[in-house]
N, C-alpha and C positions, 0 to 999 in steps of 0.2 A: 896565496895572496892575502887571505884573511889573517893567517898567522904572522906574516911579515908586517901587516898593518898594525896588529895588536902589539908587536914588539917595539914599535916606535913610541917615542915620548909624546906626552899630551901636547906640548908646545909645537912639536913637529907636525902632528896631525891637525892641530888648529891652524897652523900656517898653511898647510895644503888645502884645508877646507876653505880658508879665507881666500886663497888664490883661486880655487875653483869657483867659489861664489862670485868673486870679482870678474873672472873670465866669463861666466854665464851672464852676468848683468851687462857686461860690455858687448857680448855677442847679441843679446836681445836688443840692447840700445842701438847698436850699429845696424842691425837688421831694420829696426823701426826708422832710423834716420835714412837709410838707403831707400826704403819703400816710400817715405815721404818725399824725398828729393826726386826719385824717379817719377812719382805721380805728378809732382809739380812741374818737372821738365816736360813730361809727356803732355800734360794739360796745356803748357805754353806752346808746344809745337802744334797741337790741335787748334789752338786759338789762332796761330799764325796761318795754318792751312785755311781756316775759315776766312781770314782776311784776304789771303791770296785768291780764294774763290770769288769773293765779292769784288776784287779788283779786276780779275780776269774776265768774268762772265760779261760785263757790259762792253768790253772791248772786242768781243768776238762778232764776226759778221759773216754773211754768206755771199760769196762772189757770184759772177755771172754764170760760171760753170757749175755752180752748186757746191763749190768747195768752201770750207770754213777757213777764214783768215783772221789773223790777230796782229794788230799794230798798236804799239804803245811806246810813247816817248818818255825818257827819263825826266827828272826834275830840271835838268839842264839841257834838255833837247837831245840827249844822247840815246838814240834809238837802239843802238847795238848793245849798250849796257843793260837797258831794260829787257831786251830780248834774252841776254845771257842769264839774267837773274831769275827769269821765270822758268817753271818746271811743271808742265802739265800735259794732259792728253784730253782730246775730245772724241767721244764715241757716239755713234748713233744708237737709237733704241734697238736696232737690229744687230748690235755688237760689231759694227763696221767702224774701223779707225778713220776718223775725219781729219784729225790734226794731232800731231805730236810735236811738242816744243820742249826739248831738253837742252841744257847748257853744254852740249857736246856736239861735235860735228855729226852731220846726218849719216856719214859713211860708217861711223863707229857705233851707230845705234843698232842693236839687235832686238828683234821682236821676242823678248824674253818674257814679257808679262802677258798673261792671258787677258782676254776682254773682261769687262765687268760682268759679274754673275747676276746681280739684281739691280733694279732701278730705284734703290733706296739709299739713304745716307749711311755710309759705312766707313769706319776707320780701321786701318790695319798696318802692320809692320812687315816689310818684305826685305829679303836680301837680294839686291840686284846682282851683285857679284861677291866674291869672297871678301868679307870684311866691310862691305858697303851696304849699310842698312838704311832703308827709306821708310818714312812715315807717309801713308797714303790716305787721302780722303776722297771717296767717291760720292758724288751727289748729283741728282738730276738738275738740269738747267735748261734754259731756252735761249736760242740764238735766232733773233728776228722771227719769232713765232714757231721755230722748229725745236722740238724736244730732243735734247741730247743728254749724255752723261759726261760730266766733267770730272776728270781724275787729277787731283793736285798732289804734288810730291814735296817733301821736305827731307833734307839729309839729317840723319840722326848721329852723325859721326861725333860731333861735339858733345852731345848729351851722353853718348856711350863712353867717350873719353873721360868725361867728368865722373861718371859712375865707376869706371874702372880705377880712376885715381883714388876715389873714396875707398874701394875695396883694397887697393894696394896699401894705402896708409893704414887701414884697419889691420891688415895682415901683418904689417911691420910693427904696429903699435901694440897689438894684443900681447905678444910674448913679453915685451918690455913691461907692459902694465901688469901682466900676471906675475912676473918676477918681482917687481916692486911691491905688489900686493902680498906675495909670499914673504918677502923680507920684512915688510911692515907688520904683517900678521905674526911673524915669529917674534919680532921685538915687542909687540903689544902683548902677546901671550906670555913672553918671558917676564915682562913687567907685572902683568896681572897675576901670574902664578908665583911671583916672588914670595908673597906671604905664605903660600902653601909649602914652598920649600923650607921656609923658616919653621913652620909648624912641624914638618917632617923631621928636620934636624933636632928640634926640641923633643919630639915624641921618642926619638931613638935614645935620648938621655934618660927618659923616665923609666924607672924600674920599680919593683915592689918595695925597694928601700927608699925611693924618692918620689912617692906618689903626691907629695905636697907641691911639686912643680906643676906649672900650668903652661899651656900653649900661648904664644904671643898673639895678641888680638888688637891690631892697630885700628880696625874699623868694624865695630860690632854690628853695623847696619847693613853691610853687604852680605853676599852669599857665603864668602869665605869666613867673614866675621861670625855669621850665625853658626857655621860649621865648627869654628873654634870654640864658640860659646857652648854648644852642645857637647863637644868633646871635653871641655873643662868641667862641665856639670857631671859628665860621666866619671871623670877622674875624681871629682869630689865624692860621688857615691862610692866609688871603688875604695877611696881612702878611708871613708867611714866604715865600709864593710871590712876592710883589712884590720882597721883598728878594733872593730867589734870582735873579729875573729881572734886577734891577738889577745884581747881582753878575756874572751871566752876560754881560749886555750890556757891562759894563765890561771883563771879562776878554776877551771876544771882540774888542772894539775894540782892546785892547792887543795881542792876538795878531795881529790883522790889520794893525795899524800897524807892527809890527816888520819883517815882510818888505817892506812897501811902503816903509818908510824906507830899508831896505837897498837895495832896487831903485833908489830915487831917488839915494841916495848913490853907488852904483856907476855909475849912468848919468851923473851929473854929473862924476865923475872921468874917465870914458871920453871925455866931450865935451871936457874941459879938456886931457887928455893922451892924445889918441887917435891919435898918430902911429906908435906901435909896434904892429905887427900881433899880436905875441905877447901884449902886454898887453890888446889888444882881445879876443883869444880867451879869455883868463883872465877878463876882465870879463863877457863873454857867458856863460861857464860859471857864474860866480857868480850872475848874474841868473837863469839857468835853474834853479839850485838853489833860489833864493828863490821863484821862480814855482812850482816843484814843491811846495815847502812850503806856499805860499799855496793852491795847488789842493787839497792834502790837507786843509788846515784848512777850506776852504769845503765840500768833500765831507763832512767829518765834521759840520759844522754843519747841512748839509742833511739828513743822515741822522737827527740828533737831532730836527730840526724835523718831519720826516715821521713819526717814531715818536710824537712828542708830539701831532701833529695828527690822526693816524689813530685813530679810536675803535673801528673794527670789530675783531672778534676775529681772532686769527691763523689763517691757513689751515693746518689741521693735516693731516698725512699720516704714514704709517708711515716712520720713519727708522731705518736700521741704524746704531747709534752707532759700532760698530767701523769700519765702512766710512767713515763721516764722519771719524773721527780719522785713518785712513790717508790720506784725501784731503788733509787739512790738513797732515799731516806731509810729504807729497810736495810741497805748495805751498811750504813754508818750508825745505825741506831744503837748497837751494842757499844761501839767506840765512844759515842756521845754520852751514853749512860754511865760510863766509868767515871766521868767528871761531873755528873749531874746535869748535863746539858740536854736540851730537848730540840727535836727537829720538827718543824711544822711546814706543811705543804698547802699552798692555796693556788688555785688555777681557775681560769674561766672554763666554761664547759665546751667551748668550740675551738680551743687552741690546738692547732696541729701544723706541722711544718713539712716541707719537702726538703730533706737534708740528709747528711750522712750521720746515721745514728751513733756509730762507733766514736766518731770524732766529737760529736756533741756530748756524748756521755763522758768521754775522757775529760773534756773541759769542765763539765759540772762536777765530776768527781774531784778534780784538783781544787776547784773553788770551795767545795764543801769541806774537804780535808784541811785546806788552809784556814777556813773559818773555825773549825773545831780546835785547831792547834792554837789559834790566837784569841779565843774567846774565854772569858773567866768561867769558873764552875757555877753551875746553876743558871746559866744564861740561856737565851732562846736563839736559835738559828732558823731563819725563815727561807723557804724556797718558794718562789712565786712565778707565775706566768700569766701574761695578759696580752690581749689583742689590742693594738693601737690603730689609729687611722692609716698610718703608713708603715707600720712595723709590728713585729711580735717581740715582746720584751720578756726575758727570763732573768730573774734576779736572785742573788744569794746575799742575805743580810745577816750581820752578826753584831754583837755588842762588845767587841773587843776594844783594844786600846786605840784603834783608829790609825789613819795614815795622814801625815801632813801633806798639804796640797803640792808642795815642791817635789814630792816623791811619787805623785800619781802616774807619771809616765815611766819613771825608772824602775818601778816594781815589776814591770813586765820584762825587764832585761834578765838574761840568765845569770844566776848566782847573786843577784842583788838582794840585799836584806836591809831593811830599815834599822833593825837592831840585831846585829850579827850574833852577838852573844846569846840573846834570848832565842833567836831562831835556831841556832845550833843546838841549844839545850833541848829544844822541842823536837829535834830530830829532822828538821827541814834542811834541804840542800839548796834552796833558792831557785828551783826549776819549775815548780808547780804552776805559777802564774804565766811563765814563759810558754809552757806547753799549752795551757788553756788558751792563751792569746793566739798561738799558731793554729790550734784546732778550730777556733771560731772563725778566723780569717779564711781558712780553707773552705769553710761553709758559706762564704760571702757575707759574713756578719762582722760585727765589731764588738769589742768589750771595753767598757768604761767603768771607772771607779768613782764613787761618791763617798767621800770620807773626810773627816777632820780629826785632829788629835783628841783622844779620850772621848770620842762620840760614836764609836763603831764605824763599820764600813758596809757599803752596798756595792757589790759587783754586778753590773747590769750587762746582759748580752742582748744585742739588738740585731734582728734579722730584717732585711728589707721586705717590702710588700710581696715581691714576686715569689718569695719562699713560702707564703701562706697557702693553705688549702681551704677553700671555702666549704662550709658545711660540715667540717670535720667535728667529731664529738670527742670530748675528753672528760675524765671523771676526776673528782678530788678525793 
């Protein structure tokens, strides 16, 4: 049953639910109406029984032989009509029948009713014979000083006929109402889900080659409109991701093609003019340089791919920032000395972080290497760390040619270079800052650049407060 239900369309299921809900409401409403009408009709019969009692009791009398008699004339003096319209019994306190007045011949009356059980006011419904129900009121009374129990009757035939007609009308009307509710629900569901059908048709047309298309959104304020808005925003992000991937692929292909082309050209020259050993050594040296550049590029691409593919959180540990900066300074000190550059480390004494040391070191290594490449000879490169009120800042400052403000965001894109000719001559492939940014973000931090043209650059890494470790000690 569940599998059958799940195979049905949404509009079909909505129509059935709407019909079921309507039927349930109608049943509850009909039951309520039935109970109210039954209560009101029963209360009216009880009221009439009280009136009958008040009319009958004063007209009872005790004859010479001790029998109870009743005589009442109608409004036009018709005693027989008055007698036929009355329906009651009089019993003694000893449960002895004193008078029975039913609107049927005496010969047809059978003693089918037991005597009263108690001498208190009581209402009840009895079945005198099959299909004939009577409402009975028993109440103590007095006839010329004699205590008796008067039992008054009223026929419930009309009341039960009215209630039966209500039930019959409900039973006939409920299927029709349920069917109309199902049809109406199906039409309403069809109209309500029409935008969803339009979105589904448009979504089938969207492929990786047509990500610029968007779902129709006639009413952005309702639920389907909000769904279309979210889906379109997702398509926008996907389009941007595909464009970035295509750009990355094109840039990577270009970067890989350059050293391969150089290797091939140098090799062809060596094969053609390979008689001079000095020239062959120079050719092999050039090929090794291009191979090293190609290796660096592949390593950088693999690093980016691993960081993008790995979804797990970074393995955090306590890291002494000052010690890490000292370690990086020692690593690049020889490279900086070749161009007369100096590396300086300054750090507060209590700066420490709960972070992934490998990723943080990777980010700082790329930032320092980038600063050495783009700083003039004899300049100073500063590595600093400081604890702020809401963050820990680690900065790498240089005195290079600087970066124009319009490039501050783009420099973190893979293969982007502000000056491609100068970057290529320096040996860069345009992936260092991209790797640094990914590594910092994996550690729940962010990296920003403060720079202007010809005024140097400051790359600042900020980690939120929850990464800090209180009371940690660092050395400079």
